[in-house]
N, C-alpha and C positions, 0 to 999 in steps of 0.2 A: 496736346499743348494749346493754350488758348492763342486764337490768331493774331491778337492787337499784342503790339509791345507794352511792357510795362509803362512805359513814358507815356503812351496813349491812353491805358487805361487810367492813368491817373488826372489824365486832362477831362475826360469826358464827364467825370462826377462834377468837377468844379465847373464845366461849362453847364450842366443839368442845375447846379446849385446856384449859378447868377442867373437863370435863366428863369428859375423857380422864384428865386426873389424878386426880379423884374414884374413878373407877371400873378403872383400867387400870394403875396404878402396880407396875411390876415384872413386868407381864405380856405376852407378843407378841400378845393376840388382845382383840378385843372381839366380846363375849358378845351374843346376841340376844334381850337383855330391855329393852333403853330405847328407847322409839320418839321419843324426843325427840333423842336424839344421832343416832338412824339419820335424822331429818329433817333436822339440819345437815349432815350428811355427802353425803346426798341433795342439799340444795343447793347444796353447793360445786360438787358434779358438773353440776347442773342451770345452775349460772351462770357456770360456765366454769374454776371455782379448782380442778377434781379431775377427773385422768382415770383412770378405773380402772371395774373390775366391782364391782358392788355388790351382787349378789342371792344370794352364797353368804355366810351366816355361819357361824361367827365370822368376824370381818374382821381379818385379819391386818395389823397395825399398819405391817408393811414396803409392803405393797399402798398403805397409805395415805399413807405418807411418799415412796414413788416416784411416785406420779401427781398429787403437788402441782405446779401451774402458777404461773408468773409472772405476777401480776395484781394487783388493789388489793387482794384478802385478804393479811392481814399472815401471810404463810407463816411468818416468822421464828418467831414464835411456835409455831406448829406444830412447825418443826424444833428449834427449842430441847426442845419436851415429847418429840418423839420421841428424840433426843437424850439427856434423862434414862433415857427408858424403855430405852434400849441400856445404861445401866451395870448393872455387875454387882450382884449381891446380892439381900437379902431386901426384900419390900416390906412396907408396915406391916401388922398384923392387922387383918381386916375382921370386924366382927359385925352380925349381921343379925336382926332381931325382926322376925316378920310375923304378924299375925292376919287370917283371914277368916271369912266365914261359908262354909256349904256350898253357895251357889246359883251360885257360879260355872261355868255349864255351859260357857260361850265362853274359850277362852284364847288369846290373839292375841301379836300382838309387844308383850309386856310384862311387869313384875315382881311378876305374882300370888303371893302366897303358894299352896304345894301342900297346905294341910292349913287346919284352923282355927287351929291353932297351931304354927308355923315357928320354928325358930332356923339360924343359920349361923356357922360362923368358918371362917375361910380367912386363908392365908398363902402367898404366890409367891415365888419364888426363880429369876432368870434370871443367864445370863451373854452372850458375843457368840455361844455357838452350842448352848446348852442352856437349856432351862426346866422348870419343877415348879410344882404347885401341889395343895396341900393344902386342901380344902373338905370341913369336918364340917357334916351336916345332922342334923336331927331335926325328925321331922313327927308331930305329935299331931293327934286329931280328925281323921281323915280320914273322908272319906264312903264308904259301902260302893259299890263300882263296879257295872258292870250284871251282873256275875257272882257277888255279895255277896263280894267280896275285899276286905282292908282293909288298904292297902298303907302302913301307918306304922311309924315306928319309925326308926333309924339310917341314914345313907345318906352315901356319898361322892360326890354328884352334884356336877359343875364340878371334880373333882380331874384331874389329867393330870401325866403327863412327856411334853417334845417335844424334839426335834433340829432344828436346820438344817442340811441335806444341800444346800450350794449354792442353787439357786434354789427348793428343795422343802424343807417341814417333814413330819417323821414323828413321831407322838405317838399314847400312851395313855393311855386316859380315859374320860372320863364327860363328854363336853363337848356342850354344847346346841348344836343345827344349826337354820339354817334358809334353806332353797333355794326361793327364787323372790321376785317383786317384788309379792306381796301385803303388805297391811297387816294383815287380817282373819285370814288363813290360809292356808296352801300344801298344795296337794292332795298333795304326794310327802315334805314333809319341813319340820316346824315343830316349836315348844316346846310344843305341845299334851300331848303325852307326857314323862315325865319320861327324859333321855338315856340311852342304850343304852350298856354298856360296850363299847369298840371299840378299833380300833388303826385309824390313817388316815393318808393321805398329800395334802398338797395343794400346789401351785403357790403361790409364795408373791407374787411379782410378775407380774404378768400383760403379759406382754411379745409383740410379735407375732415371726413368722419371719422370719427374714435374707433367703431367698429371696423372688426377686421374683416368684415365681410362688405364694407363698402369702402374701404379705407384706397382700394385700387383706382376707385374714380380720381382721386388726388384732390389738391386743392378747386373747390367750386364756388359760385358766385351765382348770385340772383338779383334782377333788377325790373323793376315794374311801374309803372305810371299810369295815372287814368286824367288825360285833357278834355278840355273842350274846344271845338275848333270855332272857327269864324261864323259871324252871322251871314255876310255876303255870299250865300250858297245857293244849289237848288234846294236842299234840305238843309237850313239854318242850324248850325251850333249842335251839329251831333258830338257824340262822345268819341274820343279814341283810345283805346286801352293795351297799352302794350306790355309785354312780358318777354324777358329774356333769361337763359341760364346758360353757365358756362362751366365747362371743367377743362383739368389740365390731366389727364390719365397716367398714372405712373408706370403703366405697361408699355408705353411707347415713349420715349423722350422726345421734347421739344414740341409735342401735339397739343394745341389746342383749340377746343370744340365748343361753338355756339348753337343753342337752339333759341329761337323766336318765334314770335306770336304777335300778331298784330289784329285787334278788331276795331271797327267802325260801326257803332249802333247808336239808336236814339235818334235826337234832333227833334226839330218842332215837327208838329203833327203826326209822331211816331211815338208808340210807348217805349219807356225807358225804366219799366220798375224790374223787382228781383228776378223775376221769372226771366226777362229778356235777357238780362245778364247770365244769368243760368244756362238758358238755350245757347247761348254765343259761347260760353265757356266750355259747354260740351257737345261742339259742332253741331247742334241742332238748327241752322239756320241756313242751310243749303238745299233748297228743292227745286227738283225740275220742272219743266214749264207744264209738263201735263199730270204735275200734283197740284193736291187740294191744299191750300196753306200757301200758295206763294207770295201772297199778299202780305202775312203776318211775318216772313224773314225777319228775324231780330237784328240782321246785320251783315258786313263787309269784313272778308277775314284776310289777311295774309298770313303764313306761317313758313319755317324753313330750316337751315343749319347752314353753320359755316366753319371752316376750318383753316388753320395756317399749320404748317408742319416745318420746322429747321430741322434739316437732317443731317444726322451722324457727324454733329459736331463741325458741319461744314459752312463757310458764310454763305449760304445760300437757303432759300424757303419758297415752298409754294403755299398758294393759300386760294381760297375759293367761296362761295355764298351761291346758294340755290333757294327760291322761293317760290309758291305756288300761290295763286291768286283762288284757289277754289278747294273743295275737300271731298275725298270718296272714301268712305269705311275711314274715316279719322286721318286719312292720308292725303297731303296737299297735291294737286294737280295743277294744269294750266301753268307749268315751271317755267321760271325764266333763272339765267345764270349770270353769273360772274367768275371769271378765275384768273389767274396772277402770279407771277414768280418775282421773287426780288431778292439782291445780293448787296453786300455790304463791304468795305474793304479800308485798311487805313493807308492815307496815303501823305507818310512823314510826322506831323505834327496835326494832320487833319483826317476826317474820316468821311466817307461817301457812303450813299447808297441809292443804287439804281432798280426800277421796277419796270415791268411790263404788265399790263391789267385790259383784259377784254370782256365786255359787257354785252349779254343778249338779251332784249327785253320784250322781243317775239315769244309767244306761248309754245311749249310742249307739254302735250296731255300723254302722260304715260296710259292711260286707259284707250287711247286710238281715236280721240275727238278730234274730227280736222279743222275747227276754231283755231286758228293761230295768232289773229291780229284783234286790235281794238279791246283788248282782255287786260293788259298789266296795267295795274293802279286806277282802272275803269270799273264801273258799277251801275247797274242800271236803275238801282234808284239815287244812291249817293252818287249823282251824275259828275259831280267834281272831283268824285276818286278820292285817294290816299294824296290829296294835293291840297295844302296851306297858304293862303294867302297869294296864290298864283304859283307855287312852284312846288313839284313831289317832295313829300318828305324822305323819300328815297332816293333813287339815281337821277342825277338832274338830267338827264338824256331823254328820259319820260319813256312812252309806250313805243313800243315796235321799231325801236333803236337799236342799232349795232354799232358800236364805239370801241375803238383799239387806243389805248392812251399808253406813251413811252414816257418816263420821266427820271429824275434824277437829283439830288441831293448833296451839297457838298458843304459840311461844316468844319469852319476854319476854329482854331483856338482862341484868334482874338474876337471871340463871338461875333463874328461875320459869316451867314449863312448865303450861300447862293442856291438856287432850283432851278431846272426847267423842266419841261412839259409839252409834250408833243399828243394832240388828239385828233383823229380822223375817223368819218366813218358818216353812216347814214341814220338821219333823225326822221322817224315816222314813216319808215320805209315803205309801206303800202300805201301813201296818201291821203288816208282816210281816217276819221275818228278823230279824237278829241287829245291833242297835245299842248302841253303850256311853251314849248320852244318850236314846234313846226304845227300849228292846227289846220288840221283839213288840207294840207299837203306835205308831200315829202321833201327832205332837203340833204345835198351833201354839206358837210359840217368838216372845217378844217381850221384847227387853231394852234400856235405857237406861244409859248408863254416862257419869259425867263424872269425871276423873281429874286428878291434879294431881302434879307433879315440884318440889320446893324442894331446894335444894343450899346449903349455908351453908360453904363452906371454911374458912373462918378457923377453926372448928370440927371440921372433919373429918365433917360430918352430912350425909346425906341423906334426906330424908322422900318418900314416895310414899304418896297416899291413893285413893280410889276410893269413889264413891257412885252407887247405881242404883237401878234396878228390873228383876226377871225373872218372865215370866210363861211357866208351861209348862200348856197346856190337853190333856191327851191325849184322842184323838177316845170320845166315850161315857163319860168320866171327869170327875172334879173338878179344877179349874183351882188350881195349884201356883202363887201367886205371892207377891212380898214382897221386900222390902229387901234387896241386895246390896252386898258393899263390903269394902274391905280396907285394911290400915294395914301399911306397912313403914318401919323405921326400921333404919338403916347408920351404922355409926360406925366410925372407924378410932384405930387408937392404935399 
């Protein structure tokens, strides 16, 4: 028997319907910036109202539409909403104003402004085959990053052009991406850093293979992008090539598995011809120091796997992610980890979710190498490593950190959401090497945050607020602590 009452089942799609209307009218994608809508979609899947892969964002609305199942959920509302989404033409104009202090060290799956004062104006257009979005941003009061750079001014974050090619979509732009099941972060790709300009191709609807020999793999999807990183780096303008495949095997219900790979190559002063890309793809880019040819290494790579398993129709799931900074015989090593568990429940006319998540960004070598520090997200040639504009493209806590996060979400039927998260642990625990959050020293980290989302559909308005406390205590230094928070207002015209 489903665990949610029929009444709650009917409320969830209505909430999801409205949230989709507020945030996504005229767009084919859901961006990874709202934990409450993610919770609602996940709840649909966990309670049998949606079949589809959910660990790769932005989420294609075609995938959401195709995955809806006949149940007590009011799918007609979602179908009508998705039918509206397919209409040609322009969306309303969205305007956003955000203010925040400079204490937001941690960036998870949320709408935090990227500077002390941030504004945005955006409009999108689509028809049955093409879509485009123009998103104009201004960032002011940006805190200096770990290299004393200030990344503020005007930007096109969130802009793109896209085309549907059968069951595939191709796009070019600066879209935010999140790969993995984690709520507080992702080892491989999260919204911690600003979006990288890239071309991408994505499978829209995760359908199984038709042949019986492969049908057991279940619905599968694939995503890939090639982006160009910023110029203000030790090696300016390197390429970043990301790939992710996902499956939902039929042999074990509730299991979602993802395989990912990230490659950094080229850049000013280094070759980036076809042979370099081929060597990187074939993993011919990892030479030991005693080998001839080390200076011709084509790139820097990450690879790994993640999974989420909702077990035995219980309101409970475990999830995890493991990535490796190097490779040996085509297997990643220098491993770092993320693991978590989550549970969900209905409370009358409301729904909630709680999660516990742990990440360890020190390195473990299954080949027995004793080096464990200053490896994750770093590289000998690409000194800035897997960081973009001052922040890791993966987990916010950066190299050699261990963080425990405990959080929860409560979604009410009146379109008001409450959430909270507590984070504690060590940043750059060995106190050496490069780190965007604790560069050249170790720090004890603690934060508590309470956040709120309110939507007023009659006025085309949404409000997000956050209030909390953050403490950074450097080893041998003075504790830096204080209040932290932000406010964002979004209005449509």
